[in-house]
N, C-alpha and C positions, 0 to 999 in steps of 0.2 A: 563462567557461562556468557555468552553473547546473546543480546536481544536486538531485534530489528523492528523499526518502524518503517512501513512500507505503504506505498499508495498503487493501487491496481486501477487500471482504466478498462472498460469495454472494448473488446477487439473489434466490434461490429461498427461500422460507419454510420449505421441508422441510429444507434442509441448511444449517448455519450454520458456515461456515468462513471464516477470514482468512488472508490471505497479506501478509508484509511484503517490500518490495524496493526497490531504489534505481534510477534512471535518469536521463538527460539529457534525454530526450524523454518526458514523462509521457503524452500523448494517443496516441503510437505504441505505447508499452508497453502501456497499458490495451487497445488495440485489438488488440495481438498475444495477450494473454491471453484476450480473448473469441473470438479466432478459434484458439484451440488451438495457438498457436505460442510461449506464455509456458513459465514453468517448468512440469516434469512434474506437480507436484501441483496445479496450476491447471487442468488440462486437462478439459474435459466439463463446466464449468460456466460460467455468465455472471455477470460480475464488475461490481461498482460501486464506485467510489472513495468512501472514507469519511474519509481521511486523507491529507494531504500537508505536506511541510516542505522548505522551500527552503535548499539549502546552496551555497557558492561554492567549496567545496573537495570534491573527490572523497573525498579521505581522511576527512573530518569526515562525509560522507554515509554512507560506509561504515561508521564506527564507531557511528553512531546507528542504522544498519539492524541492525548486529549486536546492540546492546543491545536492541533492540525484539524481535528475533528470539529471544534467550535469556533475557530477562526477561518472563515471563508477566503479572505484576503491572503492570510499566510498559506493556505493550501493552494490557492491558484498560482501565488509567487513562487512556491516550492515546485509546482508541476512546470512551470515556464523556465525556472532555473534549471531543471533536470532536462528539458528539451535543448538548452542552450550548451550543456556539458556533455562530453562524449564518456558516458559511464558503462562500465561493463555490468549490467544488471542481472544476467543470468549465472 
């Protein structure tokens, strides 16, 4: 089974928020966030996927998610790197 660590960003230009999470079903999870069924902090906004990374171990995915959530520099660096690469995120 595959697990994904992802970063989503608000689609609105008025508010700039990011959220880091992990899941085993990325498309369902993004749909949940956009239908106000995701994490409490993501409700009320429309989100777009800006980064994803695939893991084959749940514990490794959770560990990487924790690092991205706690290390703001790493999160910013990862977001900037994803902007500079042409990734197929959908």
